[in-house]
N, C-alpha and C positions, 0 to 999 in steps of 0.2 A: 141484832146488828144495828149498832145506832150513825148513823151519816152527821159527820159533823163538818160544819164549815169553817174555816182557815183560813188565815192570810201568812204568805213566807215571808219574812225580811230578812235581811243582813245585815252587819254591821262591823267595815273592815274585814269582811268572810266568816265573821262568826255569827252562823244563820239559827234562824229560831225560826220556830211554828208559832204562831201567836192563835189565842182561840178565846172567845169572847164569853165569858162567864159570869155575866152580871145580873141574869135570872136564873145562878146556881142552881144547875142540870147535875154538876158532876162531884159528886164525893171524891175525898181526899184518895181513895185507894184509882178511881177512877182515873183521876190526873197521874197519879201516877202510870197508870196500862197506860194510859192514851202517852204519856213522854215514851215509854221502853216498845210500846209500838210502830209512833209516825217516825222516832229518831232513826229506826234503820236504812240506813244508806241502800240502796237497789232493790230494796222490799218494802218499802214505802216510801212516804215523801223525805222522811234523812232532813235531819238538823244536829246541834250542838246541844238544844233545847227545846222544851215547850213553854211559853211565857201565855199565863194566866190573867186575863183582863179580869178582874172582882171587880164589886163594891168595897169599900173603904169600911171597916169595923166602925171607924169614929167620924165627925164632923170635922177632926184636925187634916184629915187628907183628902183630894180630887176622887184618887180611884188607889186600889192594891194593887200590886201585880206579886206573881206568885212564878217560881220560877222552877222546873224539873227536867233533872238531868237525864240520859237517854238510858239509866240505868235503874231509873226510879226513885231518886234518892231528888227529896227538895234543896234546891240552894238559898241561900239568904238576901242573895243579891248578887248582880251582875250585871257589870259597868255599860258593853258593847251592850246588854239584852236590854237597860234601862231606854239606852240611846232610841230603843227601834220603837222598843212600847212608848214614850214619848214625839217621834214622828206619827205612829201611828192613830193614839189618840187627839193628836191635833190635828192632823189633816180631814180625821171624819168626822170632825166636828165635836166628841164627845167633854172634851177641856177646850176651851178659848185663848184661855189666861196661858203666857208662852212662858209662864213659870209655874209650872203643876208639880203638886204635894204627892207624893207617890209614895203609897203603903209598902212598908216590904218587913221580912223577918228581922233583917239592919236596921229599922228604924223608919223615919221620914227621910226621905232620897227627894231633892228636886233638880229633874233638870231644865234647864234653858232653852230656846228654840229659835233657831234663828232664820226668818222666815224670807226667801226671794223674792222679787217684783213679782212673780206668780204665785204668788200664795204659796207653794210650798216650802216643806221646811228642809234647809239647806244645810242647815249642821245641828248639832245641840251638844251645850256642855252641861255637864253634869259636875255637881259638889260632892266629894268621895267622901266628905269624912275626916277624921283628926285621926292616925291610926294608934293601936295599942303594940308595943313591941315587947314582946318576949323575950325573943334571944336576938344579938347583935353580933353579926360576921365572927359569929363561933365554929369552935371545930365540933364535927359530927358526924357520929359513927352511922352510916346505914345500912352496912354486910361486910360478911367475908370476901363477897366477890367484887362488892363496889368500892369498900373501902372506906376513908373519912376525905369528908372536903369540909369548907366554912360555909354556914348555914343563917342564914336573918328568918328569925318567924315573926310572923305579926299577925295583927287583923284589922280589917277594915268595914267591920260587921262578916265579914266570914274572912277563913284563913287562910293566909298566904304562908311560902317557903321561900325567899330568894337564894339564888346562887349564884354569885358575880364567878363572869369566866375570864380569859383570855381569850379564848376562840371557840366554837359549837365543833371546830375540827376533834373528830376523836368521840365524841359525845353523842350517847345514846340518849334522844331525850326521851322517848319512851319506856326505856329501860330502866333508866337511874329515876326518873318523873316517877314513874311507877310505885318505885321499893320505897320514895320518901312519902308518897302520897299516903301508903297504908304503914308505914313506920309505926311502932307501940308509942313513941312519943306524943303522934298526931292524934291515936285516937281516943276516942269512938268517931269523933264526926271526919277523919283522915284531912287534909291538906292539900291545895292547889301546888303546883310547884313553877316558880317562874329561875329561867335561866336566863339572865343577863351578859351582854359583850359589852364592855363601855368602851367608849371613845377616851384616847389622852387626854390628860389638859383640863381646862374648864371644861365641866362635860352642857352641852346642850342636845345631842342624841346620843341616843344607845340604841341596841337591838333587842329583843325578846322572844322567847319561846314558852311558851305556857304550856306545862301539862294539868289539863284543866281534872278537879277529885269528879270523878264518873262520869266524864269522858272520853279524857286523853288529851292529847297535843291537839290542840284547834289551831286555827289559825291569826287570832289574833284576843287576846283579853282584855276587857278594859280593866278590870279592878284589879291584874296582874300586872300591867302596864304601869298602873301607879302605884301598886306596892313596890315595884323595881325602881320607880324614881325615888319614891320615899325612902328608900332602903340608902342609898346613895347620897339622898339630903341627910338623913341621920349621919351616914357618915363622913360630911363634910363636905360631899365632890359634889354636888349642886346648890344652884343659889337659888335664894326664895323669889319671889313673884319674874323669874325667868322661864319661859316657856321653854319645855323639853321635848323631840321630836321624839317620839317612840317608833322605828320602825318592827314590822312584824308582818309575815310573810303573807298577812290579807292587806296590808296597807299600812298606813302611818297614823298616826295618834296624835293628838298635845297634851303634855301631861303642865301643872302647875303648880306649884306650892305657895301657898298664904299663909299668913299666921292662922287662920281660921281653918286652914285644912287645906284637902289639895283639891285640882277641879280637874277634870280628863273632856278633853273636846273631842269633836269627829263626827263623820259623818253617820248615817244611813238610810240603805233603800229598803223599799216597797217592792216586791220579787213577783209575786202572781195571787190573786187566789183561790180557792180551791175546797171541794168537796171529797171526803174519803167517809170510807164505812169501816166502823171498825168493831171485831165484839169484844164486851168486854168479859171476864174469868168472870 
């Protein structure tokens, strides 16, 4: 049995367990097993994923973040997780620069922390990069039960499918999200699925619910919120250089599209620290 020290953090209700593995104690198999065991709500700590704080592979980065989902799979990136990660490494003195160069499977991600008068991080702004679109508001057949809907497929380092709705009424996010997540069109890596209800006219706010790959519906998703705003921008419904407020179950995030790509801004909080015992298979 191994005793693991961890920190619980959350960003807009998207909660994570952070484990410092700069000493390289855990193999990839152990990291996956940690996520499967520790993310179980009611039976363990409970979380939407586990963030591992690792040494970077080159001097081009300050640190490396790896994120494992509750099913043991590894994700390329996570916007809310990155904000939590940045808050932790800055407030714990691991990195003192307000611009942190983080290595991820999606490449370089640079969160920028805003610090209040007490020295604590009050907000984090993350450059989310430039999207790669594969489909844009195209008809998509899900299955015989659900039928067809219009869907946008894009990547922000991790894959997203965006579905624009008039209303959430009558939409089973978990059923439809699961069917799209594992649809043959998105295998083998699967996809995150974002359901968007937009306001009429010039869009400065919208509501998003996300079924996260390997997790299920979460209270918020940073990359999902960003993918949703970028989809509406691509459709001409969002203006460049105008911040868009994204309403999620866990709180509001702000996404802004600029010439160089999209930025995500929002809070993160450290909830508690603890020690848990786990037996690796």
